[in-house]
C-alpha positions in Angstrom: 0.0 -0.1 0.0 1.4 3.3 -1.1 2.3 6.3 1.5 -0.5 8.5 -0.1 -2.8 5.6 0.6 -1.7 4.9 4.1 -2.1 8.8 4.9 -5.6 8.5 3.7 -6.6 6.0 6.5 -4.6 8.1 9.2 -7.0 9.7 11.9 -8.0 13.2 11.3 -6.6 14.2 14.8 -3.2 12.9 14.0 -3.0 14.8 10.7 -3.8 17.9 12.7 -1.3 17.3 15.4 1.6 16.5 12.8 0.8 19.7 11.0 0.6 21.9 14.1 3.7 20.3 15.6 5.7 21.2 12.4 4.5 24.6 12.6 5.6 24.9 16.3 9.2 23.5 15.4 9.5 26.0 12.8 8.4 28.9 15.0 10.9 27.8 17.8 13.8 27.7 15.4 12.9 31.1 14.1 12.7 32.5 17.5 16.0 31.1 18.7 17.5 32.3 15.6 16.4 36.1 16.2 17.4 35.9 19.9 20.8 34.7 18.8 21.4 37.4 16.2 20.2 40.3 18.5 22.6 39.3 21.4 25.6 38.2 19.2 27.3 39.6 16.2 29.6 37.2 14.3 33.1 38.7 14.1 35.6 36.0 12.9 34.7 33.7 15.8 34.0 36.1 18.5 30.9 37.6 19.9 30.4 41.5 20.4 28.3 43.0 23.1 26.9 46.4 22.3 27.0 49.2 24.7 23.1 49.2 25.2 23.4 45.6 26.2 26.3 45.9 28.7 25.4 45.7 32.3 27.7 47.0 35.3 28.5 43.6 37.2 30.7 45.8 39.8 30.5 44.3 43.3 31.3 46.4 46.3 34.8 46.1 47.4 35.5 49.1 49.8 35.0 48.8 53.7 34.4 52.5 54.4 34.0 51.6 58.0 37.6 51.6 58.6 38.6 54.6 56.6 35.6 56.9 57.0 35.2 56.5 60.8 35.2 60.2 62.2 32.7 59.6 65.2 30.2 62.4 66.3 32.6 63.9 69.0 35.2 64.6 66.7 32.7 66.2 64.2 30.9 68.0 67.0 34.1 69.7 68.1 34.8 71.2 64.8 31.0 72.2 64.1 30.9 74.0 67.2 34.3 75.8 66.3 33.5 76.9 62.9 29.8 76.7 62.8 26.8 78.9 63.6 25.1 78.8 67.1 22.4 76.2 67.6 19.0 77.7 66.2 16.1 77.0 68.6 13.3 76.6 65.8 12.7 77.5 62.2 11.2 80.7 63.1 14.4 82.1 64.6 16.2 81.3 61.2 15.3 84.8 60.1 18.0 86.2 62.5 20.6 83.8 61.5 20.6 83.8 57.5 23.2 86.4 57.5 25.8 83.7 58.3 24.1 80.7 56.3 23.3 80.3 52.6 20.7 78.2 51.0 21.2 75.1 48.8 19.0 73.4 46.4 18.8 70.9 43.8 21.3 71.6 40.9 23.4 69.9 38.3 25.7 68.8 40.8 23.5 67.1 43.6 19.9 66.7 44.5 18.2 67.8 47.5 15.8 65.0 48.8 12.5 65.9 50.6 13.6 67.2 54.1 11.5 66.1 57.1 13.6 67.0 59.9 16.1 69.7 58.7 16.3 72.8 56.3 18.4 73.4 53.4 21.0 75.7 54.9 24.8 75.7 55.3 27.8 77.9 56.2 29.4 79.3 53.1 32.7 77.2 53.6 30.5 74.0 54.0 28.7 74.6 50.9 31.9 75.1 49.1 32.9 71.7 50.6 29.8 70.2 49.4 30.4 71.5 45.8 33.9 70.2 45.7 32.7 66.7 46.6 30.0 66.9 43.9 32.4 68.1 41.4 34.9 65.3 42.1 32.3 62.8 42.1 31.1 63.7 38.6 34.7 64.1 37.2 35.4 60.6 38.4 32.2 59.4 36.6 33.4 61.4 33.5 36.8 60.0 33.6 35.6 56.6 33.8 33.2 56.9 30.8 30.1 56.5 32.9 26.6 58.0 32.6 26.2 61.1 34.7 24.7 61.0 38.2 24.1 63.3 41.1 24.3 62.2 44.7 21.3 62.9 46.8 21.4 64.8 50.3 19.1 63.5 52.9 19.8 65.9 56.0 21.3 69.4 56.4 20.8 71.9 59.2 18.5 71.0 62.1 17.2 73.4 64.7 17.1 72.3 68.3 13.2 71.7 67.7 14.2 69.5 64.7 16.5 67.3 66.8 13.8 66.8 69.4 11.3 65.8 66.9 13.6 63.3 65.1 14.4 61.8 68.3 10.8 60.9 68.9 11.0 58.9 65.7 14.6 57.7 65.8 16.1 57.0 69.2 19.6 56.7 67.6 19.6 60.3 66.6 22.2 62.2 68.8 20.7 64.8 71.1 23.9 66.9 70.4 24.1 66.9 66.7 26.7 68.4 64.6 23.7 69.2 62.1 22.8 72.0 64.3 25.9 74.2 63.4 25.2 74.4 59.6 28.4 72.5 58.9 27.1 69.0 58.4 25.1 67.1 55.9 24.2 63.6 54.9 24.5 61.8 51.6 22.7 58.6 51.1 24.7 55.8 49.4 21.5 53.7 48.6 20.2 55.9 45.8 21.7 58.2 43.1 19.9 60.2 40.6 20.8 59.4 36.8 20.9 62.8 34.7 22.2 61.4 31.5 22.2 58.4 29.1 25.3 58.9 27.5 28.1 56.6 28.7 28.4 53.2 30.4 25.8 52.0 32.5 27.0 51.9 36.3 25.2 50.2 39.3 24.6 51.5 42.9 27.4 49.7 44.5 29.8 51.1 42.0 28.5 54.7 42.6 28.9 54.3 46.3 32.5 53.2 46.0 33.3 56.1 43.7 31.7 58.7 46.2 33.4 57.1 49.2 36.8 57.3 47.3 36.3 60.9 46.7 35.2 61.7 50.4 38.5 59.6 51.5 40.7 61.9 49.5 39.1 65.0 50.6 39.2 63.8 54.1 43.1 63.3 53.7 43.3 66.8 52.3 42.0 68.2 55.6 38.7 69.4 53.9 36.0 67.4 56.1 35.6 64.7 58.6 33.2 61.7 57.4 31.3 59.1 59.3 30.2 56.0 57.2 26.8 55.3 58.9 25.5 51.8 58.4 22.0 52.1 60.0 21.1 55.4 58.3 22.8 54.5 55.0 24.6 57.6 54.5 28.0 59.5 54.6 27.8 61.9 57.6 30.1 64.8 56.4 31.2 67.7 58.4 33.3 70.6 56.8 36.6 71.4 58.8 36.7 75.1 57.2 
């Protein structure tokens, strides 16, 4: 009996399954081919990954607890020496503004939503902040990475702000260096991407670059820095 005759006696469901299976196999081969050619380019036996497909696999390698460890007493002493007198409340800031200047989000850094502080620093402290921001972005540019801003999470605290903060955070210091407009916090958990040119970079890599910048400025005598684990920030006090 010929093949054509044999197929005539095959059940209809078998013919349908055979046809569907063949189509599925062809579709699977087609999809695999597209995925392969989208992820790889044949270049004489090697694969080439485009910039858009590159992922920063950098793993955090610095232990800043050992190098950025200026405790509160050290920072407080210099804050009391070079900073303003503590301000009792925000209303009293009106009489203090001659010695402090405001800061806000700019190309260099981003100001987070402040709940227990106000965006004021002494002029020298703002200079130190800008120096840190410039050095951070210069490092990103030198490495060919996408441009980012770091995020400031705390600045000047009035005495009233300190009391309110201690209600919600029992670890907050009652005698805080933040009261002297010489101190600010930079989170290392979040960064703000402001450009899509350059190589991608992950948060761990950004953190290490920022920490390395702070180590250098600390060695130069520009600031004291404490690597805070629980608050996930760099606690910075200007020494000038």
